[in-house]
The first five atom37 places (N, CA, C, CB, O) and aatype in JSON, in Angstrom:
{
  "aatype": [20, 20, 20, 20, 20, 20, 20, 20, 20, 20, 20, 20, 20, 20, 20, 20, 20, 20, 20, 20, 20, 20, 20, 20, 20, 20, 20, 20, 20, 20, 20, 20, 20, 20, 20, 20, 20, 20, 20, 20, 20, 20, 20, 20, 20, 20, 20, 20, 20, 20, 20, 20, 20, 20, 20, 20, 20, 20, 20, 20, 20, 20, 20, 20, 20, 20, 20, 20, 20, 20, 20, 20, 20, 20, 20, 20, 20, 20, 20, 20, 20, 20, 20, 20, 20, 20, 20, 20, 20, 20, 20, 20, 20, 20, 20, 20, 20, 20, 20, 20, 20, 20, 20, 20, 20, 20, 20, 20, 20, 20, 20, 20, 20, 20, 20, 20, 20, 20, 20, 20, 20, 20, 20, 20],
  "atom_mask": [
    [1, 1, 1, 1, 1],
    [1, 1, 1, 1, 1],
    [1, 1, 1, 1, 1],
    [1, 1, 1, 1, 1],
    [1, 1, 1, 1, 1],
    [1, 1, 1, 1, 1],
    [1, 1, 1, 1, 1],
    [1, 1, 1, 1, 1],
    [1, 1, 1, 1, 1],
    [1, 1, 1, 1, 1],
    [1, 1, 1, 1, 1],
    [1, 1, 1, 1, 1],
    [1, 1, 1, 1, 1],
    [1, 1, 1, 1, 1],
    [1, 1, 1, 1, 1],
    [1, 1, 1, 1, 1],
    [1, 1, 1, 1, 1],
    [1, 1, 1, 1, 1],
    [1, 1, 1, 1, 1],
    [1, 1, 1, 1, 1],
    [1, 1, 1, 1, 1],
    [1, 1, 1, 1, 1],
    [1, 1, 1, 1, 1],
    [1, 1, 1, 1, 1],
    [1, 1, 1, 1, 1],
    [1, 1, 1, 1, 1],
    [1, 1, 1, 1, 1],
    [1, 1, 1, 1, 1],
    [1, 1, 1, 1, 1],
    [1, 1, 1, 1, 1],
    [1, 1, 1, 1, 1],
    [1, 1, 1, 1, 1],
    [1, 1, 1, 1, 1],
    [1, 1, 1, 1, 1],
    [1, 1, 1, 1, 1],
    [1, 1, 1, 1, 1],
    [1, 1, 1, 1, 1],
    [1, 1, 1, 1, 1],
    [1, 1, 1, 1, 1],
    [1, 1, 1, 1, 1],
    [1, 1, 1, 1, 1],
    [1, 1, 1, 1, 1],
    [1, 1, 1, 1, 1],
    [1, 1, 1, 1, 1],
    [1, 1, 1, 1, 1],
    [1, 1, 1, 1, 1],
    [1, 1, 1, 1, 1],
    [1, 1, 1, 1, 1],
    [1, 1, 1, 1, 1],
    [1, 1, 1, 1, 1],
    [1, 1, 1, 1, 1],
    [1, 1, 1, 1, 1],
    [1, 1, 1, 1, 1],
    [1, 1, 1, 1, 1],
    [1, 1, 1, 1, 1],
    [1, 1, 1, 1, 1],
    [1, 1, 1, 1, 1],
    [1, 1, 1, 1, 1],
    [1, 1, 1, 1, 1],
    [1, 1, 1, 1, 1],
    [1, 1, 1, 1, 1],
    [1, 1, 1, 1, 1],
    [1, 1, 1, 1, 1],
    [1, 1, 1, 1, 1],
    [1, 1, 1, 1, 1],
    [1, 1, 1, 1, 1],
    [1, 1, 1, 1, 1],
    [1, 1, 1, 1, 1],
    [1, 1, 1, 1, 1],
    [1, 1, 1, 1, 1],
    [1, 1, 1, 1, 1],
    [1, 1, 1, 1, 1],
    [1, 1, 1, 1, 1],
    [1, 1, 1, 1, 1],
    [1, 1, 1, 1, 1],
    [1, 1, 1, 1, 1],
    [1, 1, 1, 1, 1],
    [1, 1, 1, 1, 1],
    [1, 1, 1, 1, 1],
    [1, 1, 1, 1, 1],
    [1, 1, 1, 1, 1],
    [1, 1, 1, 1, 1],
    [1, 1, 1, 1, 1],
    [1, 1, 1, 1, 1],
    [1, 1, 1, 1, 1],
    [1, 1, 1, 1, 1],
    [1, 1, 1, 1, 1],
    [1, 1, 1, 1, 1],
    [1, 1, 1, 1, 1],
    [1, 1, 1, 1, 1],
    [1, 1, 1, 1, 1],
    [1, 1, 1, 1, 1],
    [1, 1, 1, 1, 1],
    [1, 1, 1, 1, 1],
    [1, 1, 1, 1, 1],
    [1, 1, 1, 1, 1],
    [1, 1, 1, 1, 1],
    [1, 1, 1, 1, 1],
    [1, 1, 1, 1, 1],
    [1, 1, 1, 1, 1],
    [1, 1, 1, 1, 1],
    [1, 1, 1, 1, 1],
    [1, 1, 1, 1, 1],
    [1, 1, 1, 1, 1],
    [1, 1, 1, 1, 1],
    [1, 1, 1, 1, 1],
    [1, 1, 1, 1, 1],
    [1, 1, 1, 1, 1],
    [1, 1, 1, 1, 1],
    [1, 1, 1, 1, 1],
    [1, 1, 1, 1, 1],
    [1, 1, 1, 1, 1],
    [1, 1, 1, 1, 1],
    [1, 1, 1, 1, 1],
    [1, 1, 1, 1, 1],
    [1, 1, 1, 1, 1],
    [1, 1, 1, 1, 1],
    [1, 1, 1, 1, 1],
    [1, 1, 1, 1, 1],
    [1, 1, 1, 1, 1],
    [1, 1, 1, 1, 1],
    [1, 1, 1, 1, 1],
    [1, 1, 1, 1, 1],
    [1, 1, 1, 1, 1]
  ],
  "atom_positions": [
    [[1.86, -86.09, 12.41], [3.04, -85.75, 12.17], [3.33, -85.14, 10.78], [3.74, -86.8, 12.42], [4.3, -84.4, 10.58]],
    [[2.55, -85.44, 9.96], [2.68, -84.75, 8.47], [2.7, -82.85, 9.13], [0.82, -85.31, 7.14], [3.58, -82.01, 9.32]],
    [[1.06, -82.93, 9.32], [1.28, -81.68, 9.31], [2.23, -80.9, 10.66], [-0.1, -81.21, 9.17], [2.42, -79.69, 10.5]],
    [[2.68, -81.4, 11.66], [4.01, -80.94, 12.4], [5.22, -80.63, 11.11], [4.58, -82.36, 13.6], [5.75, -79.52, 11.04]],
    [[5.45, -81.36, 10.45], [6.75, -81.29, 9.65], [6.12, -80.01, 8.88], [7.26, -82.82, 8.61], [6.76, -78.97, 9.06]],
    [[5.14, -79.92, 8.15], [4.72, -79.23, 6.96], [4.98, -78.17, 7.81], [3.27, -79.44, 6.19], [6.02, -77.56, 7.58]],
    [[4.19, -77.73, 8.86], [4.23, -76.25, 10.15], [6.07, -75.88, 10.2], [3.49, -77.0, 12.45], [6.65, -74.87, 9.81]],
    [[6.68, -77.22, 10.86], [7.88, -76.43, 11.29], [8.51, -76.12, 9.5], [9.12, -77.55, 12.57], [9.01, -75.0, 9.41]],
    [[8.55, -76.87, 8.29], [9.02, -76.28, 7.37], [8.61, -74.52, 6.73], [8.79, -77.28, 6.58], [9.3, -73.57, 6.36]],
    [[7.27, -74.76, 6.84], [6.89, -72.96, 6.76], [7.26, -71.9, 7.8], [5.33, -72.72, 6.78], [7.5, -70.75, 7.44]],
    [[7.31, -72.25, 9.04], [7.9, -71.54, 9.5], [9.49, -71.25, 9.84], [7.31, -71.6, 10.14], [9.99, -70.4, 10.58]],
    [[10.17, -72.4, 8.9], [11.48, -72.2, 8.74], [11.77, -71.26, 7.42], [12.14, -73.57, 8.67], [12.7, -70.49, 7.19]],
    [[10.91, -71.51, 6.86], [10.57, -70.52, 5.34], [10.58, -69.58, 5.69], [9.33, -70.53, 4.47], [11.52, -68.88, 5.32]],
    [[9.5, -68.95, 6.67], [9.25, -67.86, 6.96], [10.27, -66.55, 7.79], [8.24, -68.23, 7.51], [10.26, -65.32, 7.78]],
    [[11.08, -67.59, 8.46], [12.5, -67.08, 9.37], [13.06, -66.35, 8.47], [13.67, -68.22, 9.95], [13.12, -65.13, 8.37]],
    [[13.61, -67.47, 7.6], [14.79, -67.43, 6.33], [14.4, -66.02, 5.34], [14.64, -69.13, 5.16], [15.29, -65.42, 4.75]],
    [[12.65, -65.53, 5.25], [12.8, -64.8, 4.39], [12.57, -63.38, 5.1], [11.98, -65.21, 3.3], [12.7, -62.27, 4.59]],
    [[12.12, -63.75, 6.63], [12.51, -61.92, 7.26], [14.2, -61.56, 7.55], [11.64, -61.63, 9.18], [14.63, -60.45, 7.24]],
    [[15.06, -62.57, 8.16], [16.01, -62.72, 8.0], [17.17, -62.22, 7.18], [15.8, -63.42, 7.98], [18.29, -61.81, 7.51]],
    [[16.43, -62.4, 5.74], [17.08, -62.23, 4.55], [16.6, -60.83, 3.7], [16.82, -63.56, 3.77], [17.01, -60.51, 2.58]],
    [[15.43, -59.97, 4.7], [14.95, -58.7, 5.1], [15.86, -57.97, 5.74], [13.89, -58.76, 5.86], [16.37, -56.96, 5.25]],
    [[16.18, -58.51, 7.03], [16.62, -57.77, 7.48], [18.65, -57.98, 7.28], [15.81, -57.82, 8.75], [19.37, -57.51, 8.16]],
    [[18.98, -58.37, 6.61], [20.38, -58.64, 5.37], [20.29, -57.44, 4.84], [20.26, -59.93, 3.99], [21.08, -56.51, 5.0]],
    [[19.13, -57.47, 4.06], [19.52, -56.69, 3.09], [19.39, -55.07, 3.31], [18.8, -57.15, 1.98], [19.94, -54.19, 2.65]],
    [[18.54, -54.92, 4.37], [18.77, -53.46, 5.11], [19.54, -52.98, 5.41], [18.45, -53.19, 5.95], [19.99, -51.86, 5.17]],
    [[19.99, -54.24, 6.38], [21.07, -54.03, 6.89], [22.51, -53.34, 6.3], [21.18, -55.09, 7.24], [23.42, -52.84, 6.96]],
    [[22.41, -53.48, 4.88], [23.87, -52.94, 4.28], [23.25, -51.61, 3.51], [24.8, -54.23, 3.04], [23.98, -51.26, 2.57]],
    [[22.28, -50.93, 3.66], [21.67, -49.56, 3.52], [21.74, -48.99, 4.45], [20.52, -49.41, 3.2], [21.31, -49.52, 5.47]],
    [[22.31, -47.66, 4.5], [22.65, -46.66, 5.73], [21.49, -45.45, 5.03], [24.75, -46.06, 5.89], [20.92, -45.34, 3.94]],
    [[21.51, -44.63, 6.36], [20.51, -43.37, 6.01], [21.12, -42.49, 6.23], [19.26, -43.13, 6.65], [21.99, -42.86, 7.02]],
    [[21.27, -41.16, 5.95], [22.14, -39.92, 5.99], [21.02, -38.2, 6.05], [23.24, -40.09, 4.31], [20.43, -37.64, 5.13]],
    [[21.11, -37.92, 7.11], [20.42, -36.17, 7.41], [21.29, -35.58, 6.31], [20.79, -35.21, 9.3], [22.52, -35.64, 6.27]],
    [[20.54, -35.02, 5.48], [21.59, -34.02, 4.47], [21.71, -32.87, 5.58], [20.78, -33.31, 2.65], [20.8, -32.5, 6.32]],
    [[23.1, -32.34, 5.57], [23.05, -31.18, 6.54], [23.2, -31.6, 7.88], [21.79, -30.43, 6.47], [23.3, -30.72, 8.74]],
    [[23.24, -33.08, 8.28], [23.01, -33.07, 9.95], [22.54, -32.64, 11.04], [23.56, -32.99, 10.37], [21.42, -33.12, 11.23]],
    [[22.87, -31.92, 11.87], [21.84, -31.62, 12.85], [21.21, -30.0, 12.22], [22.63, -31.59, 14.61], [20.03, -29.71, 12.43]],
    [[22.02, -29.13, 11.53], [21.2, -28.29, 10.65], [20.28, -28.75, 9.56], [21.99, -27.51, 10.08], [19.46, -27.9, 9.21]],
    [[20.23, -29.87, 8.96], [19.45, -30.16, 8.25], [19.66, -29.38, 6.54], [18.27, -29.87, 9.09], [20.67, -28.72, 6.3]],
    [[18.66, -29.56, 5.6], [18.48, -28.96, 4.54], [18.31, -27.3, 4.4], [17.5, -29.61, 4.12], [17.22, -26.79, 4.13]],
    [[19.47, -26.56, 4.61], [19.53, -25.3, 4.31], [20.53, -24.82, 3.7], [19.39, -24.71, 5.19], [21.48, -25.59, 3.52]],
    [[20.67, -23.14, 3.12], [21.43, -22.25, 2.85], [23.06, -23.12, 3.17], [20.95, -20.88, 3.77], [23.3, -23.53, 4.3]],
    [[23.82, -23.26, 2.31], [25.09, -23.27, 2.61], [25.3, -24.72, 2.63], [25.43, -22.52, 3.83], [26.45, -25.12, 2.83]],
    [[24.51, -25.43, 2.47], [24.87, -27.35, 2.66], [25.34, -27.86, 1.55], [23.51, -28.45, 2.94], [25.01, -29.03, 1.35]],
    [[26.05, -27.32, 0.7], [26.34, -27.41, -0.35], [27.96, -28.24, -0.14], [26.16, -25.97, -1.0], [28.74, -27.56, 0.53]],
    [[28.41, -29.31, -0.51], [29.4, -29.94, 0.29], [29.53, -30.73, 1.26], [29.89, -29.37, 0.62], [30.57, -31.3, 1.57]],
    [[28.48, -30.82, 1.83], [27.65, -31.84, 3.19], [28.22, -33.15, 2.18], [25.23, -31.69, 3.54], [28.97, -33.95, 2.76]],
    [[28.0, -33.36, 1.07], [27.97, -35.1, 0.69], [29.41, -35.24, 0.54], [27.05, -35.7, -0.92], [29.71, -36.44, 0.5]],
    [[30.37, -34.49, 0.44], [31.72, -34.61, 0.24], [32.79, -35.34, 0.72], [32.02, -33.77, 0.37], [33.71, -34.53, 0.74]],
    [[33.13, -36.24, 1.06], [33.92, -37.25, 1.86], [32.84, -38.27, 2.58], [34.9, -36.45, 3.02], [32.98, -38.98, 3.58]],
    [[31.83, -38.11, 1.78], [30.76, -39.41, 2.2], [30.77, -40.82, 1.4], [29.2, -38.89, 1.97], [30.77, -40.61, 0.19]],
    [[30.79, -42.29, 1.75], [30.55, -42.72, 1.08], [29.15, -43.55, 0.67], [31.4, -43.01, 1.15], [28.72, -44.49, 1.33]],
    [[28.52, -43.02, -0.55], [27.22, -43.77, -0.58], [26.92, -44.59, -1.22], [26.36, -43.26, -0.74], [27.29, -44.31, -2.36]],
    [[26.15, -46.09, -1.18], [25.51, -46.37, -1.87], [24.38, -46.85, -2.45], [25.85, -46.51, -1.94], [23.37, -46.36, -1.95]],
    [[24.21, -47.56, -3.24], [22.76, -47.44, -4.18], [22.28, -48.05, -3.18], [22.45, -48.15, -5.81], [23.03, -48.85, -2.62]],
    [[20.57, -47.81, -2.51], [19.97, -47.96, -2.09], [19.78, -47.34, -0.65], [20.01, -48.84, -2.4], [18.77, -47.39, 0.05]],
    [[21.15, -46.64, -0.33], [21.03, -45.65, 0.85], [20.25, -44.28, 1.05], [22.21, -45.3, 1.07], [20.21, -43.55, 0.05]],
    [[19.75, -43.92, 2.0], [18.54, -42.69, 1.78], [18.51, -41.78, 2.58], [17.19, -43.06, 1.84], [18.13, -41.57, 3.73]],
    [[19.04, -41.19, 1.64], [18.98, -39.39, 1.85], [17.73, -38.99, 2.6], [18.91, -38.46, 0.28], [16.64, -39.48, 2.29]],
    [[17.87, -38.12, 3.56], [17.14, -37.38, 4.29], [16.6, -36.24, 4.95], [17.22, -37.64, 4.61], [16.67, -35.97, 6.15]],
    [[15.72, -35.22, 3.48], [15.94, -33.98, 3.92], [15.04, -33.68, 4.94], [15.89, -33.09, 2.93], [13.9, -34.11, 5.06]],
    [[15.96, -32.49, 6.07], [14.68, -31.9, 7.02], [14.43, -30.59, 7.21], [14.76, -32.26, 8.35], [15.07, -30.13, 8.16]],
    [[13.65, -29.74, 6.58], [13.77, -28.03, 6.37], [11.93, -28.36, 6.4], [14.85, -27.11, 4.41], [11.19, -29.33, 6.27]],
    [[11.77, -26.56, 6.71], [10.49, -26.03, 6.64], [9.77, -25.83, 5.43], [10.52, -24.97, 7.18], [9.96, -24.96, 4.58]],
    [[8.77, -26.93, 5.45], [8.35, -27.16, 3.94], [7.06, -25.68, 3.58], [7.45, -29.13, 3.83], [6.09, -25.65, 2.82]],
    [[7.5, -24.87, 4.27], [7.12, -23.44, 3.45], [8.18, -22.58, 3.37], [5.98, -22.57, 4.1], [7.94, -21.38, 3.5]],
    [[9.26, -22.94, 3.18], [10.6, -22.24, 3.43], [11.2, -22.51, 2.23], [11.48, -22.71, 4.67], [11.59, -21.6, 1.51]],
    [[11.4, -24.38, 1.77], [12.2, -25.0, 1.33], [11.46, -26.0, 0.45], [12.99, -25.41, 2.29], [10.24, -25.96, 0.57]],
    [[12.07, -27.1, -0.6], [11.96, -28.17, -1.23], [13.27, -28.9, -1.24], [11.46, -27.89, -2.45], [14.44, -28.74, -0.89]],
    [[12.59, -29.67, -1.74], [13.61, -30.6, -2.72], [13.29, -31.11, -4.15], [13.88, -31.89, -2.04], [12.19, -31.56, -4.49]],
    [[14.35, -31.0, -4.94], [14.01, -30.8, -6.2], [14.94, -32.04, -7.06], [14.31, -29.17, -6.59], [15.96, -31.55, -7.55]],
    [[14.81, -33.24, -7.28], [15.49, -33.69, -8.22], [15.66, -33.69, -9.54], [15.42, -34.38, -8.1], [14.8, -33.85, -10.4]],
    [[17.08, -33.46, -9.71], [17.29, -32.57, -11.24], [18.42, -33.29, -11.72], [17.7, -30.73, -11.17], [19.1, -34.03, -11.0]],
    [[18.66, -33.07, -13.08], [19.56, -33.72, -13.98], [21.24, -33.09, -13.35], [19.08, -33.22, -15.81], [20.98, -32.5, -12.31]],
    [[22.43, -33.04, -13.57], [23.7, -32.54, -14.02], [23.63, -31.1, -14.01], [24.08, -33.04, -15.36], [24.11, -30.3, -13.21]],
    [[22.58, -30.81, -15.59], [22.8, -29.16, -16.06], [21.38, -28.31, -15.31], [22.73, -28.98, -18.21], [21.11, -27.12, -15.42]],
    [[20.81, -29.11, -14.71], [19.9, -28.15, -13.89], [20.67, -27.87, -12.47], [18.3, -28.88, -13.6], [20.63, -26.88, -11.74]],
    [[21.5, -29.3, -12.33], [21.93, -28.58, -10.5], [23.13, -27.55, -11.14], [22.9, -30.18, -8.88], [23.27, -26.64, -10.32]],
    [[23.96, -27.36, -12.18], [25.23, -26.56, -12.37], [24.24, -25.48, -12.69], [26.52, -27.04, -13.58], [24.94, -24.61, -13.2]],
    [[23.09, -25.09, -12.68], [22.71, -23.81, -13.44], [21.45, -23.37, -12.09], [21.98, -24.19, -15.44], [20.78, -22.36, -11.91]],
    [[21.53, -24.43, -11.49], [20.09, -24.19, -10.73], [18.81, -23.9, -10.99], [20.11, -23.42, -10.09], [18.11, -23.12, -10.35]],
    [[18.4, -24.73, -12.25], [17.01, -24.17, -12.65], [16.61, -25.42, -12.51], [16.69, -23.38, -14.09], [17.31, -26.42, -12.4]],
    [[14.87, -25.31, -12.51], [13.89, -26.64, -12.44], [13.59, -26.87, -13.57], [12.59, -26.61, -11.68], [13.01, -26.16, -14.39]],
    [[14.1, -28.17, -13.67], [12.7, -28.44, -15.26], [11.65, -28.67, -15.12], [12.7, -29.56, -16.27], [11.13, -28.85, -14.02]],
    [[11.04, -28.73, -16.29], [9.71, -28.99, -15.94], [9.36, -30.29, -15.68], [8.92, -28.56, -16.84], [10.27, -31.12, -15.65]],
    [[8.16, -30.66, -15.46], [8.38, -32.19, -14.68], [9.39, -32.81, -13.69], [8.58, -33.04, -15.59], [9.69, -34.0, -13.56]],
    [[9.94, -31.51, -12.87], [10.91, -32.55, -12.07], [10.5, -33.01, -10.83], [12.23, -32.0, -11.77], [10.08, -32.19, -10.02]],
    [[10.56, -34.33, -10.5], [10.36, -34.3, -8.93], [10.69, -33.95, -7.92], [10.39, -34.89, -8.54], [11.74, -34.15, -7.32]],
    [[9.82, -33.4, -7.66], [9.61, -32.38, -6.2], [9.09, -32.67, -4.88], [8.73, -31.38, -6.43], [7.87, -32.8, -4.96]],
    [[9.56, -32.85, -3.57], [9.22, -32.65, -2.51], [8.89, -31.96, -1.86], [9.57, -32.82, -2.16], [9.28, -30.82, -2.08]],
    [[8.12, -32.14, -0.86], [7.84, -30.9, 0.15], [7.48, -31.44, 1.21], [6.78, -29.87, -0.19], [6.99, -30.66, 2.02]],
    [[7.53, -32.29, 1.46], [6.79, -32.5, 3.15], [7.79, -32.23, 4.32], [6.24, -34.26, 3.48], [7.37, -32.37, 5.46]],
    [[9.01, -31.87, 4.13], [9.61, -30.91, 5.22], [10.54, -32.62, 5.78], [8.05, -29.83, 6.66], [11.32, -32.41, 6.71]],
    [[10.48, -33.87, 5.38], [10.77, -34.94, 5.73], [10.8, -36.12, 4.94], [10.18, -35.06, 6.52], [10.32, -37.25, 4.95]],
    [[11.78, -35.23, 4.07], [11.95, -36.41, 2.63], [12.78, -37.11, 2.74], [12.27, -36.0, 1.24], [13.85, -36.76, 3.24]],
    [[12.48, -38.65, 2.2], [13.16, -39.8, 2.41], [13.74, -40.36, 1.37], [12.47, -40.64, 2.93], [13.7, -41.59, 1.42]],
    [[14.39, -39.8, 0.21], [14.87, -40.2, -0.84], [15.91, -41.39, -0.7], [15.35, -39.1, -1.42], [16.86, -41.21, 0.06]],
    [[15.78, -42.75, -1.47], [16.24, -43.38, -1.34], [17.38, -43.72, -3.03], [15.23, -44.09, -0.69], [16.88, -44.26, -4.02]],
    [[19.14, -43.21, -2.97], [19.33, -42.79, -4.2], [20.36, -44.56, -5.07], [20.36, -40.95, -3.98], [20.95, -45.51, -4.55]],
    [[20.05, -44.16, -6.49], [20.12, -44.57, -7.49], [22.1, -45.15, -7.39], [19.45, -43.34, -8.55], [22.89, -44.78, -6.53]],
    [[22.39, -46.09, -8.55], [23.02, -46.12, -8.5], [23.94, -44.83, -9.36], [22.9, -47.17, -8.49], [23.27, -44.45, -10.32]],
    [[25.06, -44.21, -9.27], [25.95, -43.19, -10.25], [25.59, -41.5, -9.66], [25.32, -43.43, -12.21], [25.74, -41.19, -8.48]],
    [[25.28, -40.87, -10.36], [24.96, -39.66, -9.66], [23.59, -39.31, -9.16], [25.32, -38.69, -10.43], [22.62, -39.88, -9.66]],
    [[23.4, -38.25, -8.03], [22.17, -37.98, -7.89], [21.98, -36.7, -7.26], [21.59, -38.95, -7.26], [22.18, -36.7, -6.04]],
    [[21.56, -35.38, -7.92], [20.95, -34.21, -7.68], [20.09, -33.66, -7.4], [20.95, -33.83, -8.09], [19.22, -33.31, -8.19]],
    [[20.09, -33.28, -5.53], [19.26, -32.17, -5.75], [19.3, -30.46, -5.42], [18.34, -32.61, -5.2], [20.31, -29.78, -5.25]],
    [[18.39, -30.18, -5.39], [18.53, -28.42, -5.39], [17.03, -28.44, -4.69], [18.71, -27.34, -7.3], [16.17, -29.32, -4.71]],
    [[17.07, -26.52, -3.79], [15.9, -26.69, -3.25], [15.75, -25.45, -4.67], [15.57, -26.45, -1.31], [16.66, -24.85, -5.25]],
    [[14.05, -25.38, -4.92], [13.56, -25.17, -6.31], [13.02, -23.55, -5.68], [12.17, -26.54, -7.04], [12.4, -22.84, -6.47]],
    [[13.2, -23.17, -4.7], [12.55, -21.62, -4.09], [13.76, -20.67, -4.88], [12.58, -21.37, -1.88], [14.94, -20.96, -5.06]],
    [[13.24, -19.81, -5.17], [13.96, -18.95, -6.12], [15.45, -18.49, -5.15], [12.83, -17.47, -6.63], [15.57, -18.73, -3.95]],
    [[16.16, -18.01, -5.74], [17.62, -17.94, -5.15], [18.47, -18.97, -3.96], [17.59, -16.64, -4.54], [19.56, -18.65, -3.48]],
    [[17.8, -20.13, -3.66], [17.94, -20.81, -3.07], [19.42, -21.87, -3.44], [16.72, -21.17, -3.05], [20.55, -21.85, -2.96]],
    [[19.05, -22.34, -4.03], [19.98, -23.37, -4.95], [21.1, -22.44, -5.04], [19.35, -23.91, -6.6], [22.2, -22.8, -4.61]],
    [[20.94, -21.31, -5.54], [21.98, -20.28, -5.74], [22.77, -19.62, -4.18], [21.14, -19.01, -6.62], [23.7, -18.81, -4.09]],
    [[22.04, -20.28, -3.17], [22.41, -19.86, -2.05], [22.84, -21.08, -1.23], [21.38, -19.07, -1.48], [22.5, -21.19, -0.06]],
    [[23.92, -22.42, -2.15], [24.28, -23.14, -1.51], [23.2, -24.28, -1.15], [24.8, -22.45, -0.64], [23.63, -25.28, -0.57]],
    [[21.75, -24.2, -1.48], [21.09, -25.34, -1.25], [21.04, -26.44, -2.21], [19.96, -25.01, -0.98], [19.9, -26.6, -2.64]],
    [[22.12, -27.46, -2.8], [22.14, -27.94, -3.22], [23.33, -29.21, -2.69], [21.96, -27.24, -4.06], [24.24, -28.84, -1.95]],
    [[23.28, -30.52, -3.07], [23.93, -31.54, -2.98], [23.77, -32.35, -4.49], [23.43, -32.25, -1.7], [22.87, -32.27, -5.34]],
    [[25.03, -33.16, -4.45], [25.31, -34.21, -5.61], [25.78, -35.44, -5.17], [26.31, -33.77, -6.59], [27.01, -35.39, -5.22]],
    [[25.37, -36.64, -4.72], [25.7, -37.36, -4.05], [26.02, -38.68, -4.74], [24.91, -37.3, -3.18], [25.31, -39.68, -4.63]],
    [[27.1, -38.63, -5.42], [27.17, -40.12, -6.1], [26.93, -41.54, -5.1], [28.77, -40.26, -6.76], [27.23, -41.68, -3.92]],
    [[26.38, -42.39, -5.91], [26.32, -44.16, -5.09], [26.58, -44.62, -5.81], [25.18, -45.02, -4.52], [26.04, -44.67, -6.92]],
    [[27.94, -45.34, -5.24], [27.95, -46.87, -5.78], [27.23, -48.05, -6.43], [28.13, -47.32, -5.1], [27.83, -49.11, -6.61]]
  ]
}
């Protein structure tokens, strides 16, 4: 009898933990940058009008031999420069979680950022 109560209690705790995880994940959204076009030239402005929250995921889809994604600060975003030690992604299917506040991304290949491969997503 005691063992049955113990097992039921542990099962209830397990279910509560699993459901909590589902609720937390249900609040985060995933956005494919550039929608069906993906991470490509002229994508700048794609983020306008979208509401992002901290924890949302941006998915960057592109050909890794032609592009990459570099997380930068505002100054580097504005000047289209890749700072030393910048976090660079190059899988072609990068999933990046947004932090609260502004999040800046550019393509680090020469000339690509200047051709509109950059976004600035601000997460609440």
